[in-house]
N, C-alpha and C positions, 0 to 999 in steps of 0.2 A: 285602277276605278277611274280612267278618262273615255272608257268606252261610253258611245253614244248608243243610241237606239239599234240602228242597223249592225255595228259591231257586236251588240249585247246578244240580240236576235241568231248572232250565228252559227254560236255552240250551241244554243239551245235547238236549231234545226239540226246541226249536227247530230246531235243527242239522241232527239225523240222523234226527229223526222220531218217534224212542224210544231208550228207554236199552236195548240188548241185554244179558242175560246173561254175565256173564264177559268184561266189556269196563269198562274203565276211563278215566275223563277226568279229567285234571291241571289245575290251575290256580295259573298263578301270579301272584303281587303285581307292583306295579310296580319297586319295588327288587329282586325276581328271589329273598328271600331268606327266603320262603315259599311252601310249595305247600298245594295241598287237591287230593285224589285221592277222585272219586266214583267207587264199584265198586258194579257190581250184581253180586252173587254166584251168581244164580240165584231165590235165596230173598228176597232184598230190599236194600237201599241200605245200603253203609258210605260215610260221609264221614270221610277222614283226614285228619289235619294233621299238619304238619314244621315247623320253622322252622331254621336255619341262624345260628348267632350269630356264623359267620366265613365269609366270602366268598359266593357266589351259585349257586343252581340254574342249571344250564346250558341254557339255553331256543332252540328254535328262531326263528331270524329271519324278518327278511321280513314279507308278509303274508298267509302262510298262515292261516287261521282254525281250521284242524286237521289233523292229521297222524296218521299210523297209526307206531304201534311194537312190536315183537315184546316179548314180554315181560322178556327180558334188558334190553333198553335201557330199558324203564319202571324195572325194580327198578335200574337205575343211576343214572337219573333223580331219583329219589324219595331215594337215598342220596347225591346230591349230585356225583355224579361225571358227566362229561363222555359224557353216552350217546352221542354222536353218534362215537364213537371204537370204540363194542362193536361188534365184527365180529358179524355176524346165528348165524355157526355157528364163534365162537373156541373154539379148543380148547388147554389146557395144558397140557404133559405134564412130568414129570421126564423128564431129560439122562439 
């Protein structure tokens, strides 16, 4: 989790070939309590960091090296919620 913008960009370019505009690439530490998100906004790169003092970020298990997430699922991941429970078209209405 010591990586800066350039160091975090290197594996993104290695895996995907390029950093596409309007895409985000999250990285989580081994303990699962810290996350960094490398985002390309179309003009430049942003590197954001977040640390949970209690609990862990819910991370995909298995041997997948990368996964595509919808914007709402990425938002849930960054907040620390179980993103895999967020439906793609989840709508909540007042009764």
